[in-house]
N, C-alpha and C positions, 0 to 999 in steps of 0.2 A: 596455466589463458591467461596470462600480461593482455591487464585494460588499462585505460588510461580516461580519469577521471574527476572531476573538476572539481571534487571537495581533497580528495588524497589524493592524489596523483600519479603516475605512471604506480597499480600496484601486481599483483601475482592472484587475482582468485582459485576457486577450486572449479570443475563443470561442477556443481550441487548446489553452486549459488546463481547461477542461468537459469533466469523464469524467461520463461515463453507466453509470449501475449502475442498469439496467434490472430485476432483483432484492433491493435494494436493500444496505445490510448488511447480515451476525451481528446481530442486535438491534434494525437501524433498519431494517426494511425500507420504511417509510415515504418513506423520503428518498433518493431516485434521480441526482442532481448532487451534482455537487461541483468543486470548481475543484483540480489539485496544482497549490499550491507550494513554490517555495523554500524552506525555512526559513534562518533565521539561522543558527543550525549545523549545518556539511560535517557528516556530509555523509548527512543527513537533509528531510524531507519535510511538507508537510504535506496532508492531505484534505482540503478544504474545502467543509462544506456549501455553497450557493452560499442558503437561500433560511434554510436556523437559525446565523446568528454561534456558538450559542454549543457547535455541532457540528461537530470540530475534533480528525482523528486524527494523532499521529508519524509515519513510513513510513523505511521505508531500504531501500535493494536488498541482500537476501540476500544474493547472492556475493562483500561484502567481504569477507565476514567465514567465513563458508560456502555455499567456493569447491566441491564438491560435494554442492551445495542440486538439488536433481530434486525437479523434478515431473509425471506424466504426466495434457495432457490431451488431455480426449478430443474425438474428430470435431469433436460436436456443437455443444461451448462453441468449437471455434477456427473455424469456420462463421459462426458467432452472432456473435464477434469482430472477423473476420474478420480472419484470423491460420496464415496459410499455410508460414509456416517460422518457427522462433525467434525470429527477426530482426524480423519483424513483434510482438512480446507485449512488455514492458516485463510483468516479474516483484516484485512488491515488498508486504513484511510489516508489520504492528500494529504499531509499539512502545507501552512501557507506560514512563514513567520516572514512575516513584515522587519520592515533595517528602520521609518519609523517608531521605534517603542511599542506599536496600537500588539493586542493581543496575540498570541501564536493560536490558528483556528485550525480544522480539523475541519475536511470537507463531508461527513455523516452518507453524505445521497450518493454518491460514489464509489463502492468500496470497493478494492478492489480484495479480492477469491482468489485464490488461489489453492491444487491440487498439492500436496505435499512429493505424492511417490514422481506425481507427470510433473513438478516441476509443470507443468501450464495455469496458465492466469486469464482473469477475461474482468473488467473494472465492470461493476451494472450499476444502473441507474433507476435508483430504488421511488416512488412514488410516495410510497408512505408520509404522511404530512409530520412526522415527529420530528424526518432528520429533515436535516436544512445543511446549505455547502459549505458556510462557517458556524463552528459548533470552540467557543470558548471552554482551552482544551483545560487551563487550569481554574478557567470558576468553576469548570461542570466536575475535577476530578476536589476542589475542592468540599462542594454539593452530594456529592460520593459517599464520604468520607463523614456528615452530616449522620 
């Protein structure tokens, strides 16, 4: 399948890279089909809309810089995404990379949960006061290595 991307131009993707978000993402509900792509800069990923080239998000695995990160998934959500155990889920968070030199931040309050086998996903909104919408990725990575 060929898609047009914001950052990589037109590319060929495997159908297994396509993730369906039946409820869309917060602020982007009409868009439900995205491709999960490796970004040129590790450890980041791109979440690229398969229908709107300008709609692209940067993602990262939150456990890389917050090993204490945890979320509780409702049984109904797990069933809907085909998640029977933690190994069945991929958890990623949205990243903001400001152009003004401000720190790169990650939204730990609104993680994306993806069922690996079903390739269906959902964005959660967590009420846990430990998780904010702007966690400084580099600062927390440095703190986690101490």
